[in-house]
N, C-alpha and C positions, 0 to 999 in steps of 0.2 A: 502524830495527826490525833486529832479527838475521834472519840468515837461518833461516827455517822449513823443517822436515822433512815436516811436515804441514801438513792446514788446520786442525786443531785447535791446532798450535802458532801457527799464522800469526792467528787469531783470536785466541788468548789473549793475543797480544803486542801486539795492535792497540789503540790507543786506546779507553777504556771507553765513551765515547758512540756507537762505529762497533762493538761488538761483537753488538749486539741485530740491529742491519741486517744484519751479514754472516751471523748464525745462520741469519736469515730469508732471505736470498739462496741459502745453501747449501741450506735444505730447499726452496724454490722450485723449484731445480734439479733436486734427487735426486728430488721426487715427479713433476716433470712428465716428464723424461728419464732413469727409473732405471738405465738400461743404460749412462751414460756413465759413462765412467771418472775418478773424480776422482783429480787429483795436484796436485804443486806445481812451476810450470814458469814461467820467467822471474821465479822468486821470488816469485810469487801462487798463489793458487789456480785452478786450470785444470779445465777440464772438456773430455773428448776423446771424440767418436763421429762417426765417418766424417771424421777431420780434428779440427782445433779446433771447439770447439761455443761455449764461453763461457769467461769468466773473469772475478774480479773483485780490485781491488786498492785498498787503504786510503791515503788521503791526508790531510793536516792537517785539510780540514774537509767531505770527501766520500769516497765510495766510487764507484769507477768500475766500470762492468759493460761488459763488451766482447762483442760478439757475432759470430761466424765470421769468418774471413777477409774475406768479402765485404762485410762493414758492414752497414749497416742500411737499408733500402729508403726510398724518401722517404715511403711511408704510415707506417712504422713509427716514422721519425723524427718526422713530425707526430703520431703516438699520444703520444709522450711529451712533446714538447713542449707540446701542447695542456694537459698536466695540470702543465705548470711545470717540467719536468724539461730540463735543460742537455744536449745532444747533439753529439757529434761523428761524423766518417764511420761507427766502427762502435762507439761507446759514449755510456753513459749515466750521467750524473754525478748520485748520490742524495747529498743533503748531510745531514749528521747527524739536522738536525731535521726532514726529511722522512719521509714512509711509503714503504716502498718498495713501487713500483707492481708487483703480484702479477700481476695479470690481464694487465697489458701485458707484462711479462716472459713470463710461460708462452706466450701467443700468440707472440711472438718467438722462443723457444727451438723451440716447435715447427716455427714456419717455417723455421729454420735447420738442425734436426736431420736432414734428407734421411732420414725415416724411410720404408721400403720394405715 
């Protein structure tokens, strides 16, 4: 993928199978935490609010969404793995043939947003 300057460019340049998932992720992030600043950072869509909140990147067979620098709690990780998603310290992999786990992402975003 070429270096994108905007999230629109990033999504447009992604594999066709990934685009609807990325559009849905973007919508979930923007509607759950509308005050988050959308930008391209580390060559991928990234959202900032009181520090790095979340971001996502496309790979050959999945999209990875990451949550803040502190990573996922054990409870958050279990919430995703129990639904069939692979997780890392602070990331969740969504395969192109999986649905976006909307409710789980919303809850995780709210946990990490540090809204006061």
